[in-house]
N, C-alpha and C positions, 0 to 999 in steps of 0.2 A: 702227078703235078697238081691236077685239080684238087686232089685230096689234101695235099699240103697247103694249098691256097685256102681251102675251106677251113682247115684246122687253124691256120693263122688268123683268118678273118674272125673266127669264133673267139679266139684268144683276145683279139683287140676289142671285140664287143663286150666280153666279160670284164676286161680291164677298164673300159670306159664306164660300164655300169657300176663297178666297184668304186671307182673314183668319184662318180657322181653321188653315190650313196654315202660315202665318207664325207663328201663336201656338205651334204645335208645334215648329217648326224653330228659331225665334229663341232660346229658352232654351238649346238644345243648342249652337248657335253661340256664344252668350254664355259658356257654361260652358267650352267648348273654348278660346275666346279668353282667358278668365280664367286657365285652367290654364297656358296657354302664357306668359302675362304673368308669372304667379307663378314658373314655372320659370326664366324669363329673369332675373327679379329675384333669385332665389336664387343663380343662377350669378354674377350681377354682384356680389352680396354676398360670395360665396366668393372671387371673384377679387380683390375689394378687400381682404379680410382677408389673402389670400395675398401681395398686393403690400405691404401694411403690414408683415406679419411679415418678408418678405424684405428690405425696406428697413431695418428695425431690425437684422436679423441681419448685413447687410453693413456697417452702421454699427458694430455691435459688433465685427465682425472687424477693422475699421480701428482701433478703440479698443484692442483687445488687442495688435495689432501695435505700436501706439504705446507700449505698456508696455515692450516690449523696446528699440526704438529710436524715439525718443530717451530714454524714461523710465529704464529700467534702465541704459542706457549712461551717462547723465549721473549717475545716483545712484551707481553703482559708480565711475565715472570720477573723481568729485570726492573719493572716500574714499581713493584711493591717493596715493602720492607723485607729484610732478610728472613724474618720469622714466618712469612707468608708465601715464600716463593714456590714451594712445592704444592701448596693448596691451589694456587692460581693455575699452575701448569697442569695439575691433576684435573681441574675442571675442563680444560680444553681436551685433554686426553679422554676423559669420560665421555665427552660428546662423540668422539670418534667411535666408541664402542656402543653406547646407548642408542644414538640416532641411527646407526647402521642397522641394528636389529629392528627398530621400529619401522624403518624404511622398507625392509624386506617383508614385514608382516602386513602393513597397510598404508604406510606413509606415501609410498610411490603411487599407489592406487588413488589415494585421496587427492594428490597433487596433479596427477597426469591421466587418471582414468576419465572416461566420459561421464558426465554428470550434469549438474546444473551450471549456471553462470558463476556460482560462488565456490563450489567444492566438487571434487570428483566422486565417483562411486566406488564400490568395492569389487569391481570386475577383475582387478589384479591382486586381490587378497592373497597373501603368501606368494606373491610374484606369479600367480597363475596367468598363463598366456604371455609372459614376458620371455620371449624366445630369442634365438639367434637370428631370426629374420628381422628385416627392417620394419619400422612403423612409419609409413609414408607421411602421416600427418605431422611428424616431428623431424624425421630425416630419412631419406630414401636410400642412403648409401652406407649406413652403419647399423649393426644389430641393435634391436631394442634393449638388449641387456647392456650394451655399451652406453646407450643414452641414459638408461636407468642408473648405472653406477656413476656416470658423470654428474647427474643431477643430485645424487646422494651426497657428493662432496660439498655442494652448496648448502644442502640441508644440515650438514655437520657444522660448518663454520659459522652459519648465521646465529644460532643460539650461543655459540662459544663467544661471539663478540660481546654479548650482553654481560658476560661475567666481569668485564672490566668496570662496570658501574657499581657492582656490589662487592668488589674485591675486599678481602680482609674482614668481612663481617657476616656473611651468610653461611649457615650450616651446610655441610656437604650433602646430607640427606635431603634438605630442603631444595638445594640447587638441582639435584637430580630429578626430584618430583616436579619442580617448576618447569624444567626444560622439557620433560616428557609432555606435559600438558600444553606448554607453549608451542611445541612443534605441531601438535594436532590442531590447536585452536587459532593460531596466528600464522605460522609459516605455511602449512599445507593449503589453507584457503587462498592466501595471497599468491602463492606459486601457481595455483590453478587459475586464478583470475587473470594473471599476466601471461603465463606461458602454456596453460593447459588447453585442450580442445574444448571449445565452447565457452572459454573464460570471458568474463565481463570486460576485461581490459586488454585482451589479446589482440595486438595490432596485426599479427601475421595471419590469424585465422578468423578475422571478422568480428572482433569483440565490439560491444556497443559503444564503449569509450576506448578507442584504440590508443593505448599508451605505449610510447616507445621506451622500452627498457631492455636493452640488448643483453646485459649480463647480471642484472639484479640491483639496480639503484633503489627501486621501491621494495622489491621482494626481499632483498638481503639487508641493505644498509638503513633504509628508512625504518623498517619494522624493528630491526635490532636496536638501532640508535634511540628511537622513541621509547621502546620498551625499557631500554637501559635508564633513561631519564625517569620513567615511572618507578622503576625499582629503587633508584637512588633516593627519590622523594619519599617513597613508602617506608624504606628501612631507616631512613635518617642518617645522620653523619656518623663517621667513625669517632671513636673516643679520642678527644683532644683536637679534632678538626674544627676550625682551621688554625687554631692558636699554636698547636704543636707542629713542629716541622716534620714532614713525612716524605723526605726525598727518596728517589729510586735507589735501591740498594746496589744496582749494577746497570748502568747505562750501556755497558759493553754488551751484556746479554740482549738488551733491547735493540741495540744497533744491529747485531747479527740477525735477530728476529725480523726486524724491519726490512733488511736486505733480502731475506728469504721470502718475505711477503711480496716484495717487488718482483722477484723472479717468478714466484708462483702465480702472480696475478696475470701473467701472460696466458696461462692455462685457463684462468678464470674468465678473461675477456676474449682473447683470440679463440679459445676453445668453444666459446658460445656461438661461433659461426657454424659449428657442427660439421665442418668439413675442413679439408686442408687447402682450400682454394684462396682466391684473391681477397675475399672478405675477411678471412682470418689474418692475412697480412695487414690489411687496413686497420683492423682492430688492434693488432699487435703494436703497430706504429703509433696509433693514437694513445694507447695505454702508456707507452714509454714516455712520450712527449708530455702527456698530461701530468704524470708523476714528477718528472724532472722540473717542469714549470712550477708546480705546487711547492716543491721543496724550496725553490728560490723565492717564491711569493711569501711563504711563511717566514723564512729566514730574514728576508728583507724587512718585513713589517716588525718582526721581533727586534731586529737590529736598530730600527728607528725608534722603537718603543723603549727598549731596555739598554741600548748601547752595545749589545753583543748578539751574535748569532750562535745559539747553542747547538750542540750536536743533537740533543733530544728534540729541539725544535725542528731541525732539518729533517730528521727521520719521521717526525709526526706530520710534517708538511707533505712529505712524499706519500705517506699513507692516505692523507686527506685528498691528494690529487688522484690516487688510485680509486678511491671511493667515488669521487665526483665524475671521473671519466667512465666509470663502469656502465651506466645506462646509455651513454653516448658513443661508446667505443666502436660499435658497428654502424654508426650513422654519420660520423664526422671525419673530416680529413685532418692532416697534421696541424695546420694553423689554428683552426677552431679548438683543437685539443690543447694547444698551448694556452689559448685564452681561458678555457675552462679550468685548466690546472692552476694558472696564475691567480685567477679570481678565488678559486677554492682554497688555495694556500692562505691567502690573506684573510678570507672570511672565516675559516675555521680557527685561525689563530685568535681572532677577535672573540669568537664564541668561547674559546677556552680561557683566554687571558682576561677578558672583560666581562662577558655575560655571566659566566659561572661565578665569578667573584662577586658580582653585583647582586645576584639572587641567592648566593650562599649555599646552593645544593652541592652535595658531595658525590660527584660523578668521579669515582676514584681514579680511573685511568682514561677519562675523557672519551668514553664510548659514544655519548650523545654529541659532544662537541665536534667529533671527527666524523662519525658514521651517520648520526641522525641529521646533523646540519649539512655535512658534505653530500650525503645522499639526496637530500631534498633539493639543494642547490643544483646538483648535477642533473637531476630529473627535469627540472624546469629549463635549464640551459640546453638540454637535449632538444626540447621542443623549439628552441630558437635556432640552433645551429644545424639540425639534422638536414642531410642533403640526399636527394634521390640519386645523385651521381655516385654516391658511395654505396647506397643500399636502396634500390627502387622498391620499397616495401608496399607502397600504395599504388594501386592501378584502378582505372575505370572499367566499365563493363566490356569495353573493347580491347582491354589489355594494354592500354596506353599508360605510361608512367605519369603519376601525379606528384606534385611537390610534397616534400616531407616536412620541412620546418618553416618557421616564421620568415626567415630570411629569404626563402624561396617563394614566399607568398602564401603559405599555408598558416595563416594566423590562428586558425581554430585549433591547431595542434598544441599550442601553449595551454589552451583551456583543457584539452584532454590530459595533458601532463599534470595540471593542477588537480583534476579529478582523481587521477591515479594516486597522487601524493596524499590527497585528503583521505582517500579510502585507506591507504596504508597507515596513516596517522591514527585514524579512528579505530581500525582493527587492533593496532598495537596498544593504544591506550586502554580501550575497553577490555580487550582480551587479557592484557597483563594485569590490570587491576583485579579482575575476577579471579585469575589464577593465584595471584599473591594472597588474596583473601582466603582462598581455599586452603592453600598450603599453610598459611599462618594459623588458621583455626585448627587444622588437623595435626600437624607435627611441629609447628613453629618455624619461623624464618631465621631469626638472628641468634648467633652464638651468645653465650652468657658473657657478662663483663669480664669474669675471670679468664675465660677462654680467649676472648679478644685481646686481653693484655698478654697472655701467654703466647699467642700466635696460633694460627689455624693449622700450621704444619704439625705441631705436637697435639693440639686439642682434637683435630679432626682425623689425623692420619697416623699419629704416634711416631713420627720421625721428623728429622730436620734436613733441610737442604744442604747445610754445610756443617761438618763436624771439625772444629778447630782443636787440634791436639796442643796441649800446653806442655812445652818442654821444661824439664827440671834441671 
């Protein structure tokens, strides 16, 4: 009996010891397991966000490429005479090929590599170091290759916009050489100053003159539009302009192209958020309302001026609104977007209908009247309407949000915008004049009188856009 009692007592002691040991160890095991689970969950959440952002940015890249071909190609192609439709469309398509190769070789590095305040260096020559890892200075959630390819689409469409000014009279070889030099001497420096690390005008990364340009008001539209004006003035008028009627050969093509531009512009502006978050939504909404209001603004003024609202005017107004809202898209809400669009539609119509005819320059497809004028207006209005509630881009040393635009009390921002616009105008004018002179002296710019009469489709490419069979 005593033996059984001792054995039972020993069993109870061992049971109590084991229970106490388990009580001490179990919480630690549970805490460790919980921490591991939380860490795994956080990683999965980060991976999911990165995947979502990357998917949106790849989609946006495709949308922006669609803006050049087929969007711009159709829009410009329909506006010229039938004998030049292929030549104009080929110019847009050529940019898709030529600029892509240049971007891979050194364009991306010059625009987004570390360098001076004015131009990047050659650290990414031949895309060296442009990996599938993120570049935190630009975006922490997408691969640098995604960022690179997205920015390429901007570099493609910008010079393509210029072709509207010298349509129907520049040699294809001259156009190709001009665009190569223009990309290096005008676009890359401007892109670096506004968006690149250490850029003079970079508002997000501490530029000396922080210019608000969400998606390319100065980088894309002011540079291309002003360069277009310089080209139009340098080359002179088309044969017969303005006495000979030169109506668009197919407003239908232009109509389809303009609608594609409107859709693609969501990638242009909302994609510039570089993520699939709320800022992309805000930019998407502002883009749509800005374009819609501008279409109404242009059509209304045209109706008052000419007694009719034309289809060509409506689509031109929509594009003008897209241009003007581009720098402001990520900084303003829906109501300011409506105001910017409405003003831009009316303003660009007056530039095209009044100013161009008064000064007599032959901007064939109104690249300056829409992009140069609309981009300049939009950049200035961005400094007025920008709101920190939409995008708190400016912060003090303690991390507190500062006002963004003039309406919020940041009157100095309008001055910064004017500085950015002035630099864009200066680079575009000087750079374009130098390049035009180089090309003119080396290979010549303008087609011969015989080739211009014949049409650039046949003279430059040996083919026609339309072959009409005559029935017998």
